[in-house]
C-alpha positions in Angstrom: 13.6 4.1 -57.2 14.4 7.8 -57.1 17.0 9.7 -55.3 15.6 8.8 -51.9 16.0 10.8 -48.7 17.9 9.5 -45.7 14.6 9.1 -44.0 13.3 6.9 -46.8 16.4 4.7 -46.7 16.3 4.4 -42.9 12.6 3.4 -43.0 13.3 0.8 -45.7 16.2 -0.6 -43.7 14.1 -0.8 -40.7 11.3 -2.4 -42.5 13.5 -5.2 -43.8 14.6 -6.2 -40.3 11.3 -8.1 -40.1 11.7 -11.9 -39.8 11.8 -14.0 -43.0 9.3 -16.7 -43.4 8.3 -17.6 -47.0 9.5 -20.9 -48.3 11.6 -20.8 -51.4 9.5 -21.0 -54.5 9.0 -19.5 -57.9 7.9 -19.9 -61.4 10.4 -21.1 -64.1 9.1 -19.7 -67.4 11.3 -21.9 -69.6 8.4 -24.2 -70.4 7.1 -21.8 -73.0 6.0 -22.6 -76.5 8.6 -23.7 -79.0 8.2 -20.3 -80.8 9.7 -18.6 -77.8 12.2 -21.2 -76.8 15.2 -19.4 -78.2 15.6 -17.1 -75.2 16.0 -18.9 -71.9 13.7 -17.6 -69.2 15.1 -16.9 -65.7 13.3 -18.1 -62.6 10.9 -15.4 -61.5 9.3 -15.6 -58.0 5.7 -14.5 -58.1 3.8 -12.5 -55.5 2.4 -15.6 -53.9 6.0 -16.9 -53.3 7.0 -13.9 -51.1 3.5 -13.6 -49.5 2.6 -10.2 -51.0 -0.4 -8.3 -49.7 -3.3 -8.1 -52.1 -3.4 -4.9 -54.1 -5.9 -2.4 -52.8 -7.7 -2.2 -56.1 -7.4 -4.2 -59.3 -4.2 -3.3 -61.2 -4.5 -1.8 -64.6 -3.5 -4.1 -67.5 -2.6 -2.3 -70.8 -3.8 -4.3 -73.8 -0.6 -3.6 -75.8 3.1 -4.3 -75.4 5.4 -1.9 -73.6 8.0 -0.2 -75.7 10.8 0.2 -73.2 12.4 -1.1 -70.0 13.3 1.3 -67.2 16.1 0.4 -64.8 16.0 1.6 -61.1 17.9 1.1 -57.9 16.1 0.8 -54.6 18.5 3.3 -52.8 18.7 0.9 -49.9 21.8 -0.5 -48.3 24.2 -2.7 -50.3 23.8 -5.7 -48.0 25.8 -8.9 -48.1 22.8 -11.2 -47.6 22.3 -12.8 -51.0 19.7 -15.3 -50.0 16.3 -15.9 -51.5 14.7 -15.3 -48.1 16.2 -11.9 -48.0 14.9 -11.1 -51.5 11.4 -12.0 -50.3 11.8 -9.8 -47.2 13.0 -6.9 -49.4 10.0 -7.4 -51.7 7.5 -7.2 -48.7 9.3 -4.1 -47.3 9.1 -2.3 -50.7 5.4 -3.2 -51.1 4.6 -2.0 -47.5 6.5 1.3 -48.2 4.8 1.9 -51.5 1.3 1.1 -50.1 1.5 2.6 -46.6 3.8 5.6 -47.2 3.2 6.5 -50.9 -0.5 5.5 -50.8 -0.2 3.4 -54.0 -2.4 0.4 -54.7 0.5 -2.0 -54.8 4.2 -2.2 -55.4 5.2 0.5 -57.9 7.7 -1.5 -60.1 6.9 -4.6 -62.1 9.9 -6.6 -60.9 12.7 -6.5 -58.4 16.2 -8.1 -58.6 18.0 -8.6 -55.3 21.8 -8.4 -54.9 21.8 -12.2 -54.9 20.3 -12.1 -58.4 16.8 -13.3 -57.3 14.0 -11.9 -59.4 10.7 -11.3 -57.8 7.4 -10.0 -59.2 6.5 -6.6 -57.9 3.1 -5.3 -58.9 0.5 -8.1 -59.1 -0.1 -9.7 -62.5 3.2 -8.4 -63.9 4.5 -12.0 -64.3 1.3 -13.3 -65.8 1.3 -10.6 -68.5 5.0 -11.0 -69.2 4.4 -14.7 -69.8 1.6 -13.8 -72.3 3.8 -11.3 -74.1 0.9 -9.1 -75.4 -0.1 -6.9 -72.5 1.5 -5.5 -69.4 0.7 -4.0 -66.0 0.7 -0.3 -65.6 3.1 0.5 -62.8 4.0 3.5 -60.6 7.8 3.8 -61.1 8.6 6.4 -63.7 6.0 9.1 -64.0 5.1 9.8 -67.6 6.7 6.6 -68.8 4.5 4.3 -66.5 2.0 3.6 -69.3 4.6 2.4 -71.8 7.3 0.6 -69.8 8.4 -2.3 -67.6 10.1 -1.1 -64.4 12.9 -3.1 -62.8 14.2 -2.2 -59.3 17.7 -3.4 -58.5 18.5 -3.8 -54.8 21.1 -1.4 -53.6 22.5 2.1 -54.0 24.7 2.6 -57.1 25.8 6.2 -56.9 29.4 5.4 -56.3 29.7 1.5 -56.4 28.6 -1.1 -58.9 26.0 -3.8 -58.4 27.2 -7.4 -57.7 28.1 -9.5 -60.6 25.3 -11.8 -59.7 22.7 -9.0 -59.8 24.1 -7.7 -63.1 24.0 -11.1 -64.8 20.4 -11.6 -63.6 19.5 -8.2 -65.0 21.0 -9.1 -68.4 19.0 -12.4 -68.4 15.8 -10.8 -67.3 16.1 -7.8 -69.8 16.8 -10.3 -72.6 13.8 -12.3 -71.8 11.6 -9.2 -71.4 12.9 -7.8 -74.7 12.1 -11.1 -76.4 8.6 -11.4 -74.9 7.6 -7.9 -75.8 9.7 -7.3 -78.9 11.5 -4.4 -77.2 14.8 -3.4 -78.8 17.8 -3.5 -76.4 18.5 0.1 -77.4 15.3 1.0 -75.5 16.6 0.1 -72.1 16.6 3.3 -70.1 17.3 4.6 -66.7 14.8 6.3 -64.4 16.6 9.6 -64.7 15.8 9.6 -68.5 12.2 10.4 -67.6 12.2 12.2 -64.3 14.4 14.4 -62.2 16.2 11.9 -60.0 19.6 10.3 -59.3 18.1 6.9 -59.9 19.5 4.4 -60.9 22.7 6.0 -59.5 25.6 7.3 -61.5 27.5 3.9 -61.7 24.6 1.8 -62.7 23.4 4.4 -65.1 26.8 4.5 -66.7 26.6 0.7 -67.2 23.4 1.0 -69.3 25.3 1.2 -72.7 27.1 -2.1 -71.7 23.8 -3.6 -70.5 22.2 -2.8 -73.9 25.1 -4.5 -75.7 25.0 -7.5 -73.4 21.3 -8.0 -73.8 21.6 -7.7 -77.6 24.4 -10.4 -77.4 22.2 -12.6 -75.3 19.5 -12.3 -77.9 22.0 -13.1 -80.7 21.7 -9.7 -82.2 24.0 -6.9 -83.0 22.9 -3.9 -80.9 20.1 -2.6 -83.1 19.5 1.0 -83.9 16.4 2.6 -82.5 13.5 2.3 -84.9 12.1 5.5 -86.4 8.6 6.0 -84.9 5.5 6.3 -87.1 3.7 9.7 -86.9 0.2 10.0 -88.4 -2.7 12.4 -88.5 -4.3 12.6 -85.1 -1.1 12.3 -83.1 0.1 15.1 -80.8 3.0 16.1 -78.7 6.7 16.8 -79.1 7.3 14.2 -81.7 4.7 15.9 -83.9 6.3 19.3 -83.1 9.7 18.0 -84.2 8.1 17.0 -87.6 6.6 20.4 -87.9 9.9 22.2 -87.2 11.6 20.1 -89.7 8.9 20.7 -92.3 9.3 24.4 -91.6 13.1 24.1 -92.2 12.2 22.7 -95.6 9.9 25.6 -96.4 6.5 24.6 -95.2 4.4 27.5 -93.9 2.8 25.7 -90.9 2.7 26.2 -87.2 4.8 24.1 -84.9 1.8 23.5 -82.5 2.3 19.8 -81.8 -1.0 18.8 -83.4 -1.0 16.6 -86.5 -4.1 17.8 -88.3 -5.0 18.2 -92.0 -2.6 21.1 -92.5 0.4 19.2 -91.2 -0.7 16.1 -93.2 -0.9 18.1 -96.4 2.6 19.6 -95.7 4.0 16.0 -95.2 2.4 14.9 -98.5 3.9 17.9 -100.3 7.4 17.2 -98.8 7.1 13.5 -99.7 6.2 14.4 -103.3 9.2 16.7 -103.6 11.4 14.0 -102.1 10.1 11.3 -104.5 8.5 9.3 -101.7 5.1 7.7 -101.4 2.9 10.8 -100.6 0.7 9.2 -98.0 1.1 11.8 -95.3 2.5 9.3 -92.8 5.9 10.0 -91.4 7.9 6.7 -91.4 11.6 5.9 -91.5 12.0 7.0 -95.2 10.4 10.4 -94.5 12.3 10.9 -91.3 15.6 10.3 -93.1 14.7 13.0 -95.6 13.5 15.4 -93.1 16.5 15.4 -90.7 19.7 17.3 -91.2 23.1 17.2 -89.5 23.4 20.0 -86.9 26.4 21.1 -84.8 27.6 24.1 -82.8 27.0 27.2 -84.9 23.9 25.8 -86.7 20.7 27.8 -86.5 17.1 27.6 -87.5 14.1 25.4 -87.3 16.1 22.1 -87.1 17.9 23.5 -84.0 14.6 24.4 -82.5 13.4 20.9 -83.0 16.4 19.5 -81.2 16.2 22.1 -78.4 12.5 21.4 -77.7 13.1 17.7 -77.5 16.0 18.2 -75.1 13.9 20.6 -73.0 11.0 18.1 -73.0 13.3 15.3 -71.8 14.6 17.3 -68.9 17.7 19.1 -70.1 18.2 22.8 -69.3 18.2 24.1 -72.8 17.1 27.4 -74.3 14.7 27.1 -77.3 16.1 29.9 -79.4 17.1 28.2 -82.6 20.8 28.9 -81.9 23.2 25.9 -81.5 25.4 27.5 -78.9 27.5 26.1 -76.0 24.5 25.3 -73.9 22.8 23.2 -76.6 26.2 21.6 -77.3 26.5 20.5 -73.7 23.0 19.1 -73.6 23.4 17.2 -76.8 26.6 15.6 -75.6 25.0 14.6 -72.3 22.0 13.2 -74.1 24.2 11.2 -76.4 26.2 9.8 -73.4 23.0 8.8 -71.6 21.9 6.9 -74.7 25.1 5.1 -75.4 25.9 7.2 -78.4 29.3 8.9 -79.2 29.2 12.2 -77.4 30.3 14.2 -80.3 27.8 17.1 -80.0 26.8 16.5 -83.6 23.1 15.7 -84.2 23.2 13.0 -86.9 20.7 10.2 -87.6 21.4 8.1 -84.4 20.9 11.1 -82.2 17.8 12.1 -84.1 16.4 8.6 -83.7 17.1 8.7 -79.9 15.5 12.1 -79.6 12.2 11.2 -81.2 11.9 7.6 -80.1 
């Protein structure tokens, strides 16, 4: 899941030397309502199939859809055993490690894919809620993104080698099904390292994410869609609001960039919308974003650059927030663009702005 230590990997390898014993079994989700029949469902083996331990306490079910998928690798050995029995053994070993070593209530991730392409449910009720498509289980796999994402562990270590073709095809199928069930755009398939300081899911698998997004979009019969512009309204807070405030300041608003969307910011948004001949409702939607943003590149300076730098810093890049688009900011922008499957031009244009604020 993260850049594991040798001790962690050795413990995991030792744990999975336990005997196998659960009969092959699973749930085929293809028998879904006609409205969802357009996307074939893979076979997913539930916690009962691999004889999971009960969770220590009831898992938390979020009564809304997740907005992203996060890809991990297990950082265990790249074994040649592609059997379903091994997938079950791996699932038990991961659960034991997460519960007994990490002290978690259950497996951290929502689902696991073995090198043989077998998909197993991780945290209890993840399969049930995926089938329903309107709620999901809060996991323990990606820190601040746990409450908004589905986490998928992929068996193996992919720092210098690629996953098996069988695993990759299963990952495409499963991501396509998950995107369909939860109305998640393929563009919002991320790697663990996008949210935490870790090597996970390994340089090779991480480098495959742009292709994964394209393959999932193709499986869904879509062109790879752009990221949606988020809606920002009064009462919101955080870096996204601060970005709006910096951009409003660029356009002349005399407001603080404090990250709180209160009445002063709302009034500034309305004034900007009026000047831009938009509906002055004080809500920042796609049309307002497109008027607020500006193209930035090396040599640019000012509030727009500060907005970019703060977002980069918030997302884990070592970037000074000084309003000057120098070589350090240029490097961070290019790395950010590469991570998100964008052309690494160093120029902050609409696709990069969308990815930064999404």
